[in-house]
Backbone as CSV, one residue per row, in Angstrom:
resi,resn,N_x,N_y,N_z,CA_x,CA_y,CA_z,C_x,C_y,C_z
1,MET,0.841,-1.189,0.000,0.000,0.000,0.000,0.881,1.245,0.000
2,SER,0.650,2.131,-0.955,1.409,3.373,-1.030,0.904,4.372,0.001
3,ALA,1.642,5.459,0.151,1.212,6.521,1.060,0.144,7.372,0.393
4,PHE,-0.740,7.915,1.216,-1.735,8.838,0.693,-1.057,10.106,0.181
5,GLU,-1.641,10.673,-0.853,-1.224,11.977,-1.349,-2.023,13.038,-0.595
6,PRO,-1.362,13.968,0.104,-2.126,14.969,0.859,-2.647,16.079,-0.051
7,VAL,-3.808,16.616,0.284,-4.353,17.774,-0.407,-4.985,18.680,0.641
8,THR,-4.668,19.955,0.569,-5.184,20.926,1.531,-6.222,21.813,0.863
9,TYR,-7.318,22.016,1.545,-8.342,22.937,1.060,-8.922,23.681,2.256
10,GLU,-9.872,24.570,2.031,-10.315,25.451,3.112,-11.799,25.723,3.045
11,ASP,-12.415,25.868,4.209,-13.811,26.290,4.305,-13.975,27.239,5.483
12,ALA,-14.418,28.437,5.190,-14.721,29.437,6.226,-13.559,29.619,7.200
13,GLY,-12.343,29.658,6.663,-11.167,29.885,7.483,-10.602,28.648,8.142
14,THR,-11.238,27.504,7.973,-10.736,26.246,8.538,-9.947,25.496,7.484
15,SER,-8.698,25.182,7.777,-7.860,24.418,6.868,-8.195,22.942,6.989
16,LEU,-8.463,22.315,5.855,-8.878,20.917,5.816,-7.862,20.101,5.043
17,ASN,-7.722,18.839,5.411,-6.674,17.996,4.833,-7.263,16.706,4.277
18,GLY,-7.325,16.625,2.946,-7.810,15.406,2.306,-6.702,14.394,2.126
19,HIS,-7.083,13.136,1.946,-6.151,12.040,1.730,-6.508,11.372,0.410
20,VAL,-5.575,11.362,-0.540,-5.856,10.887,-1.894,-5.151,9.558,-2.148
21,ALA,-5.912,8.594,-2.640,-5.372,7.301,-3.075,-5.566,7.201,-4.581
22,ARG,-4.475,7.009,-5.307,-4.544,6.953,-6.773,-4.347,5.522,-7.266
23,PRO,-5.061,5.169,-8.319,-4.891,3.835,-8.895,-3.683,3.798,-9.822
24,GLU,-3.293,2.612,-10.208,-2.305,2.477,-11.267,-3.026,2.689,-12.604
25,GLY,-2.497,3.547,-13.422,-3.124,3.808,-14.707,-4.236,4.839,-14.618
26,GLN,-4.992,4.973,-15.693,-6.055,5.955,-15.793,-7.241,5.582,-14.903
27,PRO,-7.696,6.499,-14.048,-8.846,6.186,-13.183,-10.138,6.043,-13.984
28,ARG,-11.011,5.174,-13.503,-12.343,5.031,-14.092,-13.222,6.220,-13.722
29,ALA,-13.068,6.703,-12.499,-13.893,7.788,-11.973,-13.206,8.331,-10.726
30,ALA,-13.691,9.478,-10.258,-13.204,10.069,-9.010,-14.257,9.843,-7.928
31,VAL,-13.810,9.382,-6.765,-14.736,9.050,-5.678,-14.404,9.892,-4.448
32,LEU,-15.392,10.646,-3.971,-15.256,11.362,-2.710,-15.711,10.438,-1.597
33,VAL,-14.858,10.256,-0.589,-15.139,9.349,0.526,-15.330,10.179,1.787
34,PHE,-16.549,10.205,2.303,-16.799,10.890,3.571,-16.597,9.896,4.714
35,PRO,-15.763,10.248,5.699,-15.457,9.328,6.791,-16.550,9.325,7.860
36,THR,-16.275,8.643,8.954,-17.203,8.606,10.079,-17.076,9.893,10.899
37,ILE,-17.851,9.977,11.961,-17.799,11.121,12.856,-16.402,11.294,13.458
38,MET,-15.598,10.223,13.467,-14.245,10.299,14.008,-13.247,10.841,12.994
39,ASN,-13.725,11.253,11.811,-12.859,11.677,10.720,-12.099,10.443,10.205
40,PRO,-11.097,10.581,9.344,-10.469,9.368,8.778,-9.979,8.390,9.849
41,THR,-10.345,7.145,9.673,-9.939,6.056,10.562,-9.253,4.989,9.713
42,PRO,-8.538,4.056,10.321,-7.916,2.988,9.529,-8.904,2.224,8.650
43,ALA,-10.119,2.012,9.136,-11.110,1.280,8.336,-11.492,2.063,7.088
44,VAL,-11.700,3.362,7.229,-12.053,4.205,6.070,-10.862,4.316,5.124
45,GLU,-9.672,4.452,5.683,-8.484,4.514,4.834,-8.330,3.228,4.014
46,ALA,-8.613,2.094,4.628,-8.526,0.829,3.895,-9.527,0.784,2.747
47,LYS,-10.712,1.342,2.963,-11.718,1.374,1.893,-11.258,2.270,0.737
48,ALA,-10.585,3.370,1.048,-10.076,4.241,-0.016,-9.056,3.504,-0.870
49,TRP,-8.198,2.709,-0.223,-7.219,1.942,-0.997,-7.886,0.820,-1.794
50,GLU,-8.947,0.252,-1.278,-9.697,-0.737,-2.058,-10.264,-0.095,-3.326
51,LEU,-10.733,1.127,-3.201,-11.224,1.837,-4.382,-10.100,2.060,-5.388
52,ALA,-8.933,2.463,-4.899,-7.797,2.675,-5.801,-7.411,1.382,-6.500
53,GLU,-7.423,0.283,-5.764,-7.088,-1.011,-6.362,-8.114,-1.423,-7.416
54,ALA,-9.344,-0.928,-7.274,-10.399,-1.228,-8.244,-10.397,-0.250,-9.419
55,GLY,-9.435,0.690,-9.418,-9.294,1.593,-10.551,-9.872,2.978,-10.374
56,TYR,-10.183,3.353,-9.122,-10.780,4.660,-8.869,-9.794,5.607,-8.183
57,LEU,-9.908,6.874,-8.513,-9.205,7.933,-7.790,-10.072,8.298,-6.596
58,ALA,-9.571,8.080,-5.389,-10.376,8.282,-4.182,-9.761,9.359,-3.300
59,MET,-10.614,10.233,-2.768,-10.167,11.234,-1.811,-11.024,11.169,-0.559
60,ILE,-10.383,10.929,0.578,-11.091,10.976,1.861,-11.211,12.435,2.273
61,ALA,-12.434,12.881,2.496,-12.677,14.259,2.925,-12.314,14.431,4.401
62,ASP,-12.158,15.675,4.785,-11.849,16.053,6.167,-13.015,16.879,6.694
63,PHE,-13.692,16.397,7.719,-14.820,17.133,8.276,-14.392,18.352,9.092
64,TYR,-13.318,18.215,9.892,-13.060,19.193,10.940,-11.734,19.937,10.843
65,GLY,-10.775,19.408,10.089,-9.440,19.997,10.112,-8.593,19.489,11.254
66,LYS,-9.079,18.481,11.969,-8.325,17.890,13.076,-8.875,16.498,13.348
67,THR,-8.135,15.731,14.136,-8.579,14.401,14.538,-9.166,14.473,15.937
68,PRO,-10.427,14.133,16.128,-11.011,14.169,17.479,-10.254,13.267,18.438
69,SER,-10.158,13.698,19.672,-9.426,12.933,20.679,-10.252,11.807,21.272
70,SER,-11.569,11.883,21.114,-12.468,10.883,21.665,-13.806,10.988,20.941
71,PHE,-14.693,10.029,21.222,-16.013,10.091,20.601,-16.774,11.327,21.078
72,ASP,-16.633,11.670,22.363,-17.300,12.872,22.874,-16.779,14.113,22.171
73,ASP,-15.474,14.173,21.943,-14.890,15.299,21.219,-15.417,15.342,19.789
74,ALA,-15.541,14.178,19.180,-16.065,14.117,17.811,-17.493,14.633,17.743
75,ARG,-18.297,14.319,18.741,-19.681,14.806,18.755,-19.719,16.325,18.834
76,VAL,-18.800,16.902,19.593,-18.723,18.368,19.677,-18.322,18.936,18.316
77,CYS,-17.304,18.332,17.699,-16.856,18.795,16.379,-17.989,18.706,15.358
78,ALA,-18.726,17.602,15.395,-19.816,17.414,14.444,-20.921,18.428,14.667
79,SER,-21.233,18.710,15.904,-22.294,19.679,16.183,-21.904,21.072,15.704
80,GLU,-20.616,21.367,15.727,-20.153,22.694,15.267,-20.345,22.853,13.761
81,ILE,-20.017,21.829,12.985,-20.168,21.980,11.533,-21.607,21.772,11.082
82,ARG,-22.433,21.176,11.969,-23.844,20.971,11.633,-24.747,21.958,12.358
83,GLU,-24.166,23.090,12.745,-24.951,24.092,13.484,-26.169,24.532,12.685
84,THR,-25.989,24.699,11.381,-27.117,24.956,10.483,-26.993,24.019,9.289
85,PRO,-28.114,23.647,8.658,-28.035,22.763,7.494,-27.174,23.343,6.378
86,GLU,-27.267,24.642,6.148,-26.499,25.252,5.069,-25.004,25.241,5.379
87,GLN,-24.652,25.490,6.640,-23.245,25.440,7.044,-22.673,24.042,6.829
88,TYR,-23.465,23.038,7.174,-23.049,21.652,7.005,-22.815,21.348,5.528
89,ARG,-23.778,21.697,4.702,-23.633,21.391,3.279,-22.489,22.165,2.632
90,GLN,-22.232,23.355,3.107,-21.104,24.106,2.571,-19.792,23.375,2.828
91,ARG,-19.633,22.804,4.014,-18.426,22.038,4.319,-18.305,20.839,3.375
92,LEU,-19.430,20.230,3.054,-19.428,19.075,2.153,-19.116,19.493,0.720
93,ARG,-19.656,20.627,0.306,-19.423,21.107,-1.065,-17.955,21.401,-1.317
94,VAL,-17.277,22.001,-0.347,-15.873,22.341,-0.577,-15.027,21.080,-0.718
95,SER,-15.428,20.015,-0.035,-14.721,18.741,-0.205,-14.922,18.199,-1.614
96,LEU,-16.137,18.321,-2.132,-16.400,17.868,-3.497,-15.598,18.686,-4.497
97,ARG,-15.520,19.988,-4.278,-14.721,20.843,-5.176,-13.246,20.489,-5.093
98,ALA,-12.770,20.140,-3.893,-11.367,19.745,-3.750,-11.079,18.482,-4.550
99,LEU,-12.024,17.548,-4.542,-11.841,16.313,-5.313,-11.720,16.615,-6.800
100,VAL,-12.654,17.366,-7.352,-12.654,17.594,-8.804,-11.520,18.514,-9.229
101,SER,-10.890,19.193,-8.264,-9.744,20.048,-8.575,-8.428,19.280,-8.603
102,LEU,-8.450,18.008,-8.204,-7.220,17.219,-8.201,-6.706,17.015,-9.624
103,LYS,-5.407,16.842,-9.725,-4.796,16.558,-11.017,-5.412,15.303,-11.619
104,GLY,-5.887,15.421,-12.834,-6.449,14.287,-13.538,-7.892,13.980,-13.219
105,ALA,-8.548,14.795,-12.359,-9.920,14.478,-11.937,-10.979,15.271,-12.676
106,SER,-10.620,16.369,-13.279,-11.627,17.298,-13.803,-12.512,16.690,-14.887
107,GLU,-12.002,15.735,-15.650,-12.787,15.138,-16.732,-13.399,13.793,-16.355
108,LEU,-13.232,13.377,-15.121,-13.727,12.067,-14.705,-15.167,12.131,-14.206
109,PRO,-15.933,11.039,-14.381,-17.209,10.940,-13.672,-16.949,10.994,-12.175
110,VAL,-17.907,11.516,-11.414,-17.732,11.684,-9.970,-18.763,10.847,-9.217
111,LEU,-18.293,10.187,-8.159,-19.109,9.344,-7.296,-18.840,9.749,-5.847
112,ILE,-19.791,9.481,-4.961,-19.613,9.814,-3.547,-20.028,8.629,-2.702
113,ILE,-19.215,8.302,-1.683,-19.607,7.304,-0.693,-19.351,7.873,0.697
114,GLY,-19.962,7.251,1.704,-19.725,7.706,3.066,-20.126,6.656,4.081
115,PHE,-19.522,6.750,5.266,-19.718,5.784,6.333,-20.242,6.497,7.586
116,CYS,-21.330,5.981,8.163,-21.924,6.571,9.375,-22.316,8.024,9.115
117,MET,-21.733,8.969,9.844,-22.002,10.384,9.555,-21.650,10.708,8.113
118,GLY,-20.625,10.035,7.590,-20.249,10.250,6.202,-21.313,9.775,5.228
119,GLY,-22.071,8.727,5.615,-23.184,8.317,4.782,-24.252,9.390,4.723
120,GLN,-24.517,10.009,5.864,-25.448,11.137,5.891,-24.934,12.274,5.020
121,ALA,-23.637,12.549,5.109,-23.046,13.621,4.309,-23.221,13.358,2.817
122,ALA,-22.963,12.119,2.400,-23.135,11.766,0.992,-24.567,11.993,0.545
123,LEU,-25.528,11.597,1.382,-26.934,11.777,1.036,-27.333,13.246,1.024
124,GLU,-26.718,14.059,1.873,-27.018,15.490,1.862,-26.662,16.112,0.512
125,LEU,-25.523,15.728,-0.057,-25.160,16.262,-1.367,-26.082,15.734,-2.446
126,ALA,-26.505,14.483,-2.336,-27.474,13.955,-3.300,-28.783,14.726,-3.219
127,ARG,-29.219,15.028,-2.003,-30.488,15.728,-1.814,-30.498,17.092,-2.501
128,GLU,-29.362,17.773,-2.523,-29.356,19.095,-3.131,-28.994,19.062,-4.615
129,GLY,-28.868,17.866,-5.174,-28.660,17.753,-6.608,-27.231,17.899,-7.057
130,ALA,-26.277,17.477,-6.241,-24.875,17.542,-6.653,-24.685,16.799,-7.969
131,PRO,-23.863,17.355,-8.874,-23.699,16.757,-10.209,-22.766,15.551,-10.195
132,VAL,-23.244,14.466,-9.601,-22.458,13.235,-9.507,-23.290,12.080,-10.046
133,GLU,-22.604,10.984,-10.394,-23.288,9.859,-11.012,-24.012,8.973,-9.995
134,ALA,-23.406,8.765,-8.839,-23.996,7.873,-7.837,-23.512,8.256,-6.450
135,VAL,-24.356,7.958,-5.463,-24.058,8.213,-4.053,-24.378,6.942,-3.275
136,VAL,-23.440,6.521,-2.413,-23.627,5.297,-1.636,-23.401,5.599,-0.157
137,SER,-24.354,5.190,0.670,-24.268,5.353,2.124,-24.118,3.992,2.775
138,PHE,-23.071,3.843,3.602,-22.877,2.638,4.400,-23.192,2.966,5.857
139,HIS,-24.172,2.256,6.411,-24.654,2.494,7.782,-24.699,3.988,8.112
140,GLY,-25.260,4.758,7.176,-25.346,6.203,7.359,-26.626,6.628,8.050
141,LEU,-26.583,7.794,8.665,-27.785,8.402,9.220,-28.672,8.857,8.065
142,LEU,-29.972,8.702,8.204,-30.891,8.991,7.113,-31.709,10.257,7.335
143,ASN,-31.598,10.851,8.516,-32.372,12.057,8.795,-31.736,13.285,8.156
144,THR,-32.532,14.314,7.952,-32.058,15.551,7.352,-32.953,16.704,7.778
145,ASP,-32.404,17.901,7.795,-33.199,19.106,8.043,-33.642,19.760,6.739
146,MET,-33.154,19.252,5.606,-33.499,19.814,4.298,-33.852,18.669,3.347
147,PRO,-35.074,18.148,3.428,-35.457,17.027,2.573,-35.338,17.365,1.087
148,ALA,-35.113,16.338,0.303,-34.975,16.517,-1.140,-36.288,16.999,-1.744
149,GLU,-36.180,17.914,-2.690,-37.348,18.430,-3.384,-37.573,17.646,-4.673
150,PRO,-38.821,17.566,-5.127,-39.103,16.823,-6.360,-38.258,17.302,-7.532
151,GLY,-37.670,16.332,-8.241,-36.878,16.651,-9.415,-35.468,17.119,-9.146
152,ARG,-35.076,17.204,-7.888,-33.760,17.769,-7.550,-32.641,16.727,-7.590
153,VAL,-32.947,15.495,-7.207,-31.913,14.473,-7.066,-31.579,13.881,-8.434
154,SER,-30.326,14.032,-8.844,-29.908,13.499,-10.142,-29.069,12.232,-10.023
155,ALA,-28.453,12.004,-8.886,-27.568,10.847,-8.696,-28.373,9.586,-8.421
156,ARG,-27.854,8.436,-8.883,-28.366,7.151,-8.418,-27.968,7.003,-6.945
157,ILE,-28.856,6.456,-6.136,-28.612,6.340,-4.701,-28.685,4.884,-4.267
158,LEU,-27.683,4.479,-3.465,-27.689,3.164,-2.824,-27.451,3.367,-1.334
159,VAL,-28.362,2.858,-0.520,-28.204,2.891,0.927,-28.029,1.465,1.425
160,CYS,-26.933,1.208,2.140,-26.649,-0.096,2.738,-26.791,0.059,4.248
161,HIS,-27.779,-0.609,4.807,-28.252,-0.320,6.166,-28.354,-1.587,6.994
162,GLY,-27.915,-1.512,8.243,-28.110,-2.606,9.180,-29.477,-2.501,9.827
163,ASP,-30.305,-3.532,9.681,-31.683,-3.428,10.158,-31.767,-3.367,11.680
164,ALA,-30.703,-3.762,12.379,-30.686,-3.681,13.842,-29.891,-2.466,14.328
165,ASP,-29.739,-1.468,13.466,-28.998,-0.244,13.811,-29.859,0.622,14.729
166,PRO,-29.499,0.760,16.018,-30.323,1.569,16.926,-30.224,3.065,16.654
167,MET,-29.212,3.482,15.877,-29.064,4.892,15.556,-29.942,5.316,14.383
168,VAL,-30.453,4.321,13.644,-31.325,4.595,12.502,-32.534,3.677,12.620
169,PRO,-33.494,4.035,13.456,-34.643,3.161,13.691,-35.545,3.052,12.466
170,ARG,-36.430,2.074,12.498,-37.302,1.783,11.357,-38.117,3.012,10.925
171,GLN,-38.542,3.805,11.883,-39.321,4.995,11.535,-38.512,5.944,10.654
172,GLN,-37.214,6.079,10.957,-36.353,6.939,10.139,-36.168,6.345,8.743
173,VAL,-36.096,5.033,8.670,-35.980,4.358,7.374,-37.207,4.636,6.514
174,LEU,-38.382,4.448,7.088,-39.618,4.664,6.333,-39.747,6.116,5.883
175,LYS,-39.360,7.026,6.740,-39.415,8.444,6.378,-38.474,8.733,5.203
176,PHE,-37.296,8.092,5.207,-36.359,8.273,4.104,-36.947,7.738,2.804
177,TRP,-37.542,6.546,2.861,-38.170,5.991,1.655,-39.205,6.964,1.089
178,GLU,-40.033,7.491,1.976,-41.081,8.415,1.529,-40.473,9.690,0.939
179,GLU,-39.391,10.165,1.555,-38.708,11.353,1.022,-38.174,11.091,-0.375
180,MET,-37.526,9.953,-0.563,-36.946,9.645,-1.873,-38.039,9.461,-2.935
181,ASP,-39.145,8.822,-2.560,-40.248,8.670,-3.508,-40.835,10.027,-3.881
182,HIS,-41.021,10.875,-2.891,-41.566,12.207,-3.139,-40.650,13.006,-4.063
183,ALA,-39.330,12.812,-3.902,-38.362,13.550,-4.719,-38.235,12.959,-6.122
184,GLY,-38.768,11.758,-6.317,-38.615,11.102,-7.615,-37.212,10.576,-7.855
185,ALA,-36.523,10.231,-6.781,-35.130,9.773,-6.889,-35.069,8.335,-7.383
186,ASP,-33.937,7.986,-7.972,-33.637,6.614,-8.395,-32.815,5.992,-7.278
187,TRP,-33.460,5.206,-6.416,-32.793,4.745,-5.203,-32.963,3.254,-4.977
188,HIS,-31.919,2.655,-4.363,-31.936,1.270,-3.906,-31.651,1.298,-2.405
189,PHE,-32.284,0.377,-1.681,-32.071,0.299,-0.237,-31.842,-1.157,0.127
190,HIS,-30.622,-1.464,0.625,-30.285,-2.823,1.047,-30.248,-2.860,2.577
191,SER,-31.076,-3.699,3.156,-31.153,-3.804,4.611,-30.715,-5.200,5.032
192,TYR,-29.787,-5.271,5.987,-29.194,-6.533,6.420,-29.742,-6.906,7.799
193,ALA,-30.455,-8.033,7.860,-31.140,-8.443,9.084,-30.157,-8.703,10.225
194,GLY,-30.502,-8.187,11.393,-29.706,-8.432,12.585,-28.392,-7.689,12.649
195,VAL,-28.140,-6.783,11.695,-26.850,-6.089,11.600,-26.954,-4.708,12.235
196,LYS,-25.937,-4.352,13.003,-25.939,-3.083,13.730,-25.225,-1.979,12.943
197,HIS,-25.073,-0.843,13.598,-24.360,0.297,13.038,-22.868,-0.045,12.897
198,GLY,-22.203,0.620,11.945,-20.758,0.468,11.809,-20.323,-0.890,11.306
199,PHE,-21.140,-1.565,10.511,-20.857,-2.958,10.148,-19.672,-3.130,9.209
200,THR,-19.111,-2.045,8.664,-17.928,-2.171,7.794,-16.615,-2.010,8.543
201,ASN,-16.670,-1.715,9.822,-15.449,-1.426,10.584,-15.073,-2.610,11.479
202,PRO,-13.987,-3.336,11.136,-13.617,-4.515,11.926,-12.904,-4.187,13.238
203,ALA,-12.561,-2.937,13.481,-11.839,-2.591,14.708,-12.744,-2.794,15.922
204,PRO,-12.242,-3.426,16.970,-13.067,-3.637,18.172,-13.360,-2.310,18.862
205,ASN,-14.534,-2.230,19.481,-14.882,-1.035,20.263,-15.893,-1.437,21.320
206,ASP,-16.163,-0.528,22.253,-17.068,-0.841,23.359,-18.418,-0.165,23.205
207,ASN,-18.777,0.245,21.977,-20.063,0.879,21.722,-21.083,-0.211,21.390
208,PRO,-22.103,-0.412,22.227,-23.066,-1.493,21.977,-23.928,-1.277,20.743
209,ALA,-23.934,-0.054,20.201,-24.734,0.226,19.001,-24.041,-0.255,17.733
210,THR,-22.741,-0.544,17.809,-21.976,-0.896,16.613,-21.432,-2.312,16.716
211,ASP,-21.271,-2.932,15.535,-20.676,-4.259,15.500,-20.314,-4.582,14.059
212,TYR,-19.115,-5.097,13.862,-18.693,-5.491,12.520,-19.463,-6.713,12.070
213,ASP,-19.826,-6.738,10.803,-20.479,-7.898,10.216,-19.822,-8.176,8.872
214,ALA,-19.049,-9.241,8.804,-18.254,-9.526,7.609,-19.121,-9.741,6.374
215,SER,-20.247,-10.399,6.550,-21.124,-10.648,5.402,-21.711,-9.350,4.868
216,ALA,-22.247,-8.528,5.747,-22.818,-7.245,5.312,-21.747,-6.347,4.709
217,ASP,-20.539,-6.408,5.254,-19.427,-5.633,4.705,-19.149,-6.060,3.265
218,ARG,-19.015,-7.366,3.045,-18.727,-7.878,1.699,-19.872,-7.578,0.730
219,GLN,-21.099,-7.856,1.161,-22.235,-7.690,0.266,-22.459,-6.222,-0.096
220,SER,-22.311,-5.340,0.868,-22.543,-3.919,0.590,-21.470,-3.365,-0.342
221,TRP,-20.221,-3.793,-0.142,-19.142,-3.314,-1.024,-19.338,-3.832,-2.444
222,ALA,-19.746,-5.095,-2.563,-20.020,-5.649,-3.888,-21.176,-4.918,-4.562
223,ALA,-22.193,-4.555,-3.791,-23.328,-3.809,-4.348,-22.883,-2.444,-4.852
224,MET,-22.006,-1.795,-4.107,-21.479,-0.506,-4.543,-20.718,-0.641,-5.854
225,LEU,-19.820,-1.613,-5.926,-19.030,-1.792,-7.143,-19.926,-2.113,-8.340
226,SER,-20.970,-2.899,-8.100,-21.903,-3.233,-9.175,-22.636,-1.993,-9.666
227,LEU,-23.062,-1.152,-8.735,-23.732,0.097,-9.119,-22.785,0.992,-9.901
228,PHE,-21.546,1.092,-9.435,-20.574,1.918,-10.154,-20.378,1.413,-11.590
229,ASP,-20.260,0.090,-11.740,-20.125,-0.475,-13.083,-21.316,-0.075,-13.955
230,GLU,-22.479,-0.130,-13.387,-23.708,0.153,-14.155,-23.765,1.615,-14.590
231,VAL,-23.520,2.535,-13.649,-23.647,3.956,-14.013,-22.525,4.406,-14.930
232,LEU,-21.363,3.775,-14.826,-20.242,4.178,-15.684,-20.358,3.598,-17.084
233,GLU,-21.151,2.553,-17.234,-21.377,1.963,-18.543,-22.476,2.662,-19.327
234,ASP,-23.347,3.403,-18.617,-24.459,4.075,-19.301,-23.962,5.150,-20.250
C-alpha cells in the first residue's frame, strides 16, 4: 500500500486535509469518501485503498481539520459543523470541489460514498442535486433538516443499512423511503437483518450500538461496485 497523497483545502477559514489514493493507470472515476464522525480512521483509509485497487481515484474528505481525541470530542466537532443545514452542506461542497480540482480528476465521472455520519453527508449532497453519477451510504444516518425536493436528485442512490442499527430506527428508514419517492429519486435500499451500526469497521470497540459484520461488509461493497459499473457503462 502506497502513502496517501495529501491535499489541503479550506472552508470558512478552517484548513482541511484530504487524503488521496490513486490507482495504477487511468482512473475510471473520481470518488469522494466521507469518513465517520471520528474523521479518517484505519477502516475508512482501507476502503479508499480498495477503491484505488479497483481503478478509482479516491479522496477521503476532512470534516473538521483535526482528529477528534475521543467520541465525545467528535460529537462536539460534528455539532459545530452541523450548526445549520447550510453550514453543514457548505463544508461538504468544498470537499467535493477539492476532489474535482485534483490533477487528472476534472474530466472524470464523480461518485460519492460515506460511512456513518459520512453516509449522511453523501446523502445530503445527493439531496441538493450535486452533479455526480452515484451516491452510496454505508450504515449512514438517514435524517435531514433539508429534505430533497421533487426533481432535484440526479444521482443514483444506494443505501446499505443494518436493520438492527439503533441509531437509525425503522421509523427513520420509512421516512427516508417516503422522502426519496416524493423527490422522484432513483434509489436502492439494502437492509441486512440483525446487523448493527458500523458494520464495515472490523476494529473492536465498546459501543453497543456498533458491531462489525463480515457478510454485510462484503455484500454492501459488492453492491457498490456493481452500481458503479452500471452507471459508468451508461
